[in-house]
Each structure stands twice: as C-alpha cells, then as structure tokens.
C-alpha positions as CSV (number, residue, x, y, z in Angstrom):
1,M,45.7,-7.9,17.3
2,M,42.1,-7.0,18.0
3,T,40.1,-9.1,20.3
4,D,36.8,-10.8,19.4
5,K,34.9,-8.2,21.3
6,Q,36.6,-5.4,19.4
7,I,35.9,-7.1,16.1
8,K,32.2,-7.5,17.0
9,A,32.1,-3.8,18.0
10,N,33.6,-2.7,14.7
11,K,31.2,-4.9,12.8
12,H,28.3,-3.3,14.7
13,R,29.5,0.2,14.0
14,A,29.9,-0.6,10.3
15,A,26.4,-2.1,10.2
16,V,25.0,1.1,11.9
17,V,26.9,3.4,9.4
18,G,25.7,1.3,6.5
19,A,22.1,1.4,7.7
20,W,22.2,5.2,8.0
21,I,23.7,5.5,4.5
22,I,20.9,3.3,3.1
23,A,18.2,5.2,5.1
24,L,19.5,8.6,3.8
25,L,19.5,7.3,0.2
26,F,15.9,6.3,0.6
27,F,15.0,9.6,2.3
28,F,16.7,11.9,-0.1
29,P,14.1,11.8,-2.9
30,I,11.4,12.8,-0.3
31,F,13.6,15.5,1.0
32,W,14.3,16.9,-2.5
33,M,10.6,16.7,-3.4
34,V,9.6,18.8,-0.3
35,L,12.5,21.2,-0.9
36,T,11.4,21.7,-4.5
37,S,7.8,22.3,-3.5
38,L,9.0,25.4,-1.5
39,K,10.6,27.0,-4.6
40,T,9.3,29.1,-7.4
41,E,9.2,27.5,-10.8
42,L,12.3,29.4,-11.9
43,Q,14.2,28.3,-8.8
44,A,13.0,24.7,-9.4
45,I,14.7,24.5,-12.8
46,A,17.8,26.5,-11.9
47,E,21.2,25.1,-12.8
48,P,23.0,24.2,-10.6
49,P,20.2,23.2,-8.2
50,L,19.5,25.7,-5.4
51,L,20.0,24.4,-1.9
52,F,19.7,27.8,-0.2
53,F,16.7,30.1,-1.2
54,K,13.8,31.9,0.3
55,P,11.0,29.3,0.8
56,T,7.5,30.1,-0.4
57,L,4.1,28.5,0.1
58,E,2.6,29.8,-3.1
59,N,2.5,26.4,-4.7
60,Y,0.5,25.0,-1.8
61,I,-1.8,28.0,-1.9
62,L,-2.4,27.6,-5.6
63,I,-3.2,23.9,-5.3
64,N,-5.7,24.7,-2.5
65,E,-7.3,27.3,-4.6
66,R,-7.4,25.5,-8.0
67,T,-8.1,21.9,-7.0
68,E,-10.3,20.0,-4.6
69,Y,-7.6,18.4,-2.6
70,A,-10.0,17.3,0.2
71,L,-12.2,15.4,-2.3
72,F,-9.2,13.6,-3.8
73,A,-7.9,12.7,-0.4
74,Y,-11.3,11.5,0.7
75,N,-11.5,9.3,-2.4
76,S,-8.0,7.9,-1.6
77,V,-9.1,7.0,1.9
78,V,-12.4,5.4,0.9
79,T,-11.0,3.3,-2.0
80,S,-7.8,2.1,-0.2
81,V,-9.7,1.2,3.0
82,G,-12.7,-0.1,1.1
83,G,-10.5,-2.3,-1.1
84,T,-8.6,-3.6,1.9
85,L,-11.8,-4.5,3.8
86,L,-13.3,-6.3,0.7
87,A,-10.0,-8.2,0.2
88,L,-10.0,-9.3,3.9
89,L,-13.7,-10.3,3.7
90,I,-12.8,-12.7,0.8
91,A,-9.3,-13.7,2.1
92,I,-10.1,-14.6,5.7
93,P,-12.5,-17.6,5.0
94,S,-10.3,-18.6,2.0
95,A,-7.1,-18.6,4.0
96,Y,-8.9,-20.4,6.8
97,S,-10.0,-23.3,4.5
98,M,-6.5,-23.6,3.0
99,A,-4.7,-23.5,6.4
100,F,-7.0,-25.9,8.3
101,A,-8.4,-28.1,5.5
102,P,-5.5,-28.3,3.0
103,T,-5.5,-30.5,0.0
104,A,-2.7,-31.8,-2.2
105,R,-3.1,-28.8,-4.4
106,T,-3.3,-26.1,-1.8
107,K,0.3,-24.8,-2.3
108,D,-0.2,-24.9,-6.1
109,V,-3.3,-22.8,-5.7
110,L,-1.5,-20.2,-3.6
111,L,1.4,-20.1,-6.1
112,W,-1.1,-19.7,-9.0
113,M,-2.8,-16.8,-7.1
114,L,0.6,-15.1,-6.6
115,S,1.4,-15.6,-10.3
116,T,-1.5,-13.4,-11.3
117,K,0.5,-10.5,-9.9
118,M,2.8,-10.9,-12.8
119,L,0.0,-10.1,-15.3
120,P,0.5,-6.6,-16.8
121,A,-2.5,-4.4,-15.8
122,V,-2.7,-3.1,-19.4
123,G,-3.3,-6.7,-20.5
124,V,-6.8,-6.7,-18.9
125,L,-7.5,-3.0,-19.3
126,M,-10.0,-3.3,-22.2
127,P,-12.3,-6.0,-20.7
128,I,-12.4,-4.3,-17.3
129,Y,-13.0,-0.9,-18.9
130,L,-15.9,-2.2,-21.0
131,I,-17.4,-4.0,-18.0
132,A,-17.2,-0.9,-15.9
133,Q,-18.8,1.1,-18.8
134,K,-21.6,-1.4,-19.3
135,F,-22.6,-1.2,-15.6
136,G,-22.2,2.5,-15.3
137,L,-19.3,2.3,-12.9
138,L,-16.8,4.5,-14.7
139,D,-15.6,7.4,-12.4
140,T,-17.1,5.8,-9.3
141,K,-15.4,4.7,-6.1
142,T,-17.2,1.4,-6.3
143,V,-15.2,0.2,-9.3
144,L,-11.9,1.2,-7.7
145,V,-12.8,-0.7,-4.5
146,I,-13.5,-3.8,-6.4
147,I,-10.4,-3.6,-8.6
148,Y,-8.2,-2.7,-5.6
149,A,-9.5,-5.7,-3.6
150,M,-8.7,-8.0,-6.5
151,I,-5.2,-6.5,-7.0
152,N,-4.2,-7.1,-3.3
153,L,-6.1,-10.4,-2.8
154,P,-3.2,-12.7,-3.7
155,I,-0.8,-10.9,-1.2
156,V,-3.4,-10.7,1.5
157,M,-4.3,-14.4,1.0
158,M,-0.6,-15.5,1.3
159,I,0.1,-13.5,4.4
160,L,-3.1,-14.6,6.2
161,F,-2.5,-18.2,5.2
162,T,1.0,-17.9,6.9
163,Y,-0.5,-16.4,10.0
164,F,-3.3,-19.0,10.3
165,K,-0.9,-21.8,9.9
166,E,0.7,-20.7,13.2
167,I,-2.5,-21.3,15.1
168,P,-2.5,-24.8,16.8
169,K,-5.0,-27.1,15.2
170,E,-5.8,-28.5,18.7
171,I,-7.7,-25.4,19.5
172,L,-10.0,-25.8,16.6
173,E,-10.4,-29.5,17.3
174,A,-11.5,-28.6,20.8
175,C,-14.0,-26.1,19.4
176,R,-15.5,-28.7,17.1
177,M,-15.9,-31.2,20.0
178,D,-17.9,-28.5,21.7
179,G,-20.1,-28.2,18.7
180,A,-18.9,-24.9,17.3
181,S,-19.8,-24.1,13.7
182,T,-17.3,-23.1,11.0
183,Y,-18.6,-19.5,11.3
184,A,-18.0,-19.6,15.1
185,E,-14.5,-21.0,14.6
186,I,-13.6,-18.1,12.3
187,T,-15.2,-15.3,14.2
188,Q,-14.6,-16.4,17.8
189,V,-11.3,-18.3,17.6
190,V,-9.3,-17.7,14.4
191,I,-9.8,-14.0,14.1
192,P,-9.1,-13.1,17.7
193,L,-5.9,-15.3,17.8
194,A,-4.6,-13.9,14.5
195,W,-5.8,-10.3,15.1
196,G,-2.3,-8.9,15.1
197,G,-1.5,-10.6,11.8
198,I,-4.8,-9.4,10.2
199,A,-4.1,-5.8,11.4
200,S,-0.6,-5.9,9.9
201,T,-2.0,-7.3,6.6
202,A,-4.6,-4.6,6.5
203,L,-2.0,-1.8,7.1
204,L,0.2,-3.2,4.4
205,S,-2.7,-3.4,2.0
206,V,-3.8,0.2,2.6
207,V,-0.3,1.5,1.9
208,L,-0.1,-0.5,-1.3
209,L,-3.5,0.6,-2.5
210,W,-2.8,4.3,-1.6
211,N,0.0,4.3,-4.2
212,E,-2.0,2.5,-7.0
213,A,-2.0,4.8,-9.9
214,F,-2.8,2.9,-13.1
215,W,-6.5,2.0,-12.4
216,S,-7.3,5.3,-10.7
217,I,-6.1,7.3,-13.7
218,V,-7.7,5.1,-16.3
219,L,-11.1,4.5,-14.6
220,T,-11.8,7.8,-12.9
221,S,-11.7,11.5,-13.6
222,A,-13.2,14.3,-11.5
223,D,-15.7,12.6,-9.2
224,A,-13.8,9.5,-7.9
225,G,-10.2,10.4,-8.7
226,T,-7.7,9.7,-6.0
227,L,-4.6,11.7,-5.0
228,V,-2.4,9.9,-7.6
229,A,-4.9,11.1,-10.3
230,L,-4.5,14.7,-8.9
231,V,-0.7,14.4,-9.2
232,A,-1.0,13.1,-12.8
233,S,-3.3,16.1,-13.7
234,F,-0.3,18.5,-13.2
235,S,1.4,17.0,-16.2
236,S,0.4,18.9,-19.3
237,P,1.4,19.1,-23.0
238,E,3.0,22.4,-22.2
239,G,5.5,20.6,-19.9
240,L,6.0,19.8,-16.3
241,F,5.7,22.5,-13.6
242,F,8.2,21.0,-11.2
243,A,7.5,23.2,-8.2
244,K,3.8,22.7,-8.3
245,L,4.2,19.0,-9.2
246,S,6.4,18.6,-6.1
247,A,3.9,20.4,-3.9
248,V,1.0,18.2,-5.0
249,S,3.1,15.1,-4.7
250,T,4.1,16.1,-1.1
251,L,0.4,16.5,-0.2
252,A,-0.4,13.1,-1.8
253,C,2.5,11.4,0.0
254,A,2.2,13.1,3.4
255,P,-0.8,11.2,4.8
256,I,0.5,7.7,4.0
257,V,4.1,8.5,5.0
258,I,2.8,9.7,8.4
259,F,0.5,6.7,8.6
260,G,3.4,4.3,7.7
261,W,5.7,6.0,10.2
262,L,3.3,5.6,13.0
263,C,2.5,1.9,12.1
264,Q,6.0,0.9,11.0
265,K,6.3,-1.9,13.5
266,Q,3.1,-3.6,12.3
267,L,4.0,-3.1,8.7
268,V,7.4,-4.7,9.1
269,Q,5.7,-7.6,11.0
270,G,3.3,-8.1,8.1
271,L,6.0,-8.1,5.5
272,T,8.3,-10.5,7.3
273,F,5.5,-13.0,8.1
274,G,4.4,-12.9,4.5
275,A,7.9,-13.8,3.4
276,V,8.4,-16.8,5.7
277,K,6.9,-19.3,3.3
C-alpha cells in the first residue's frame, strides 16, 4: 500500500507530465512553422514531410528583398500600442466610476459591454467602411487605432473594474476629506495603486491587437497594413507558397512571441484577475 506522501508525489509527477504534454502540443505548430520556413518550396510540400534536410534562408532573404517588412512591423507596433492607449484612456475613468460609484445597473452595463464581443465583425463592416471612406481614413493607422481601441474596450473595462474594486474605498474617502478632486483621485491614488493591474491589462491588450487580422486586411493596404496583412498577401490565386508563407508568418509572430515570453507573468496576472468576476 502506498502512503499519502507517495500518492501526492505520483499525482505531482502526473501533473508535471501532463503539463509538458500540453505545452508541447501548443508549441508544435510554432516549431513546424519555423521548420517549414527553412525549407525550399519543394521540400515544404514533400510527402511524407521532411524532418531532416539542409536548411536555407532563401525565403527570409526573398521576403526582405520583395516586401517592406520594417514598415509593416512599424504599423503593427503603432496600431496595437495606440489602440491600447486609447482604450485605457477611455476605460480608466469609466472603470473608476463603475467601481467607486456603482448603481443598480452597473453589472448589467458591464455584461452588455462584454456581449458586444459576440457581434460578428462582418456585421458592422459596411457602415464602418463607409464612415472611414467618408472621412478619408481608409489605409491609415488612425482608423485602425480607433477600431482596435473599440474592439478591446469591453475586455479592458472588465479587467480594470476588477482591479479597482480591490482598492479600499477608505483611501478615496480620506482623499475626499482632504479636498481632492476626482481627477486627483484617479491620477494620484487609483492609478498608482492599480498600476500593476493597468500594466497587465495593457500587455494583454497589445497581444490581442497584434493578432487582429480582419480589420487590418479590410481597411488597409500598402501604407498602413500590419504584419497580418503582409502574411495575407502571400496567399494568391495561383496557390499557397508554404515555405514563404511560413517564413513571413514566423517574422510576424516572432516579435509578439518574444514579448509575451518576457512578460508572461504579467499576462497571466491580467488574465486571471479578469476572470475572477
């Protein structure tokens, strides 16, 4: 008969093995994408798939020569960071009011905001496209920043609301007794106390917006296109060039994968706090 200590040790080993299996399953598509990017087009479509071959960088060289990767990467950074900052600018005072001056309908408003995430993007494509065309915003980073901010606003609002609810109300009451204005409360008390949560929310928002493809492909082309638009451009009526497509996908994913790896602790914190309520 095994002792309780041995049973716990076996459960721990099984959990570790299970975690590694799940991690490898998630990592395998990335591994295969990078592996395919180092093949020639003939090697990429070989049957059975080649695991051992002479790697080549010709796909990366071709992408560098035929496309403006730096421009697309710059557009991705500007639009994802810009959309996040605009969403935070709107969400922080809104979450503050809902957290510290709630009404009977506060939770209903939050649930309604989250419900807008269920709306198919194609359902509002035509009005948004016509508005952007009317104001001359097609193929501009401005329209992507605005759209991206609105896309992530419900999630950012919900996470910040959860963070702000953790701040003791007594602190704000003391500030009000000292004559602090609402602006002073937000900038000098709430934001410093919830800075970790705000940073986690911003990191999560940047990751989500970096991967946003629909609006980037529909509303932009050469001047304001992001990396996902660059990836989509490698799909042609003649077919898919898997090696080149894998190479450009690797270049599009690499910055955000590295960013997410370096900030994984903050990202997990933001996700878990947002799921509490």
